[in-house]
C-alpha positions in Angstrom: -16.7 32.5 57.1 -20.3 33.0 58.4 -22.9 35.4 57.1 -22.0 38.0 59.7 -18.3 37.8 58.9 -19.1 38.2 55.2 -21.2 41.3 55.9 -18.4 42.8 58.1 -15.9 42.1 55.3 -18.1 43.8 52.8 -18.4 46.9 55.0 -14.7 47.0 55.6 -14.0 47.1 51.9 -16.7 49.7 51.1 -15.4 53.2 50.4 -16.9 56.5 50.8 -16.9 59.2 48.2 -17.5 63.0 48.2 -20.6 64.2 46.3 -22.2 67.5 45.7 -24.7 68.1 48.4 -27.4 69.1 45.8 -27.2 65.6 44.3 -28.8 64.0 47.4 -32.5 64.0 48.4 -34.3 63.5 51.6 -36.6 60.5 51.7 -40.2 61.8 51.7 -41.2 58.6 53.5 -38.9 59.2 56.5 -41.1 60.0 59.5 -38.3 60.8 61.9 -38.2 64.5 63.0 -35.0 66.0 64.3 -35.5 68.6 67.0 -33.8 71.9 66.5 -31.5 71.2 69.5 -30.2 68.0 67.9 -29.5 69.7 64.6 -27.6 72.5 66.4 -25.6 69.8 68.2 -24.8 68.1 64.9 -23.8 71.5 63.4 -21.3 72.1 66.3 -19.9 68.6 65.9 -19.5 69.0 62.1 -17.7 72.4 62.7 -15.4 70.9 65.3 -14.7 67.4 64.0 -15.9 67.4 60.4 -18.0 64.6 59.0 -16.9 61.4 60.8 -19.1 58.9 59.0 -20.7 58.9 55.6 -24.3 59.5 54.8 -26.0 56.4 53.6 -27.9 56.8 50.3 -29.6 54.4 47.9 -28.8 54.1 44.2 -31.0 57.1 43.4 -29.2 59.4 45.9 -32.1 59.3 48.4 -30.8 59.4 52.0 -31.3 56.2 54.0 -29.4 57.2 57.1 -27.8 60.6 58.0 -30.7 62.9 57.5 -29.7 65.0 60.6 -26.1 65.2 59.3 -27.4 66.3 55.9 -29.6 69.0 57.5 -26.7 70.3 59.6 -24.4 70.3 56.6 -26.9 72.3 54.5 -27.3 74.8 57.3 -23.5 75.2 57.4 -23.6 75.9 53.7 -21.4 72.9 52.9 -21.2 72.2 49.2 -20.3 68.5 49.5 -20.6 65.5 51.9 -19.2 62.0 52.1 -21.5 59.1 51.2 
């Protein structure tokens, strides 16, 4: 197996878990700004399809990827999300 295959195998075996939305924090160093229109689109998607992919967090619960999804979930008053 090559390094890429090893990484893919690790991802395939990783599992998501549901956590309280208040246990996660936005990364203060994240410079990406989500326009309101994008958050509204994410909200509509979450309402229609639910959360289709987990939010990526570090060991301290700081969001690495999925800031827009987290913002939309908070605006929808969700109490938990998948990480």
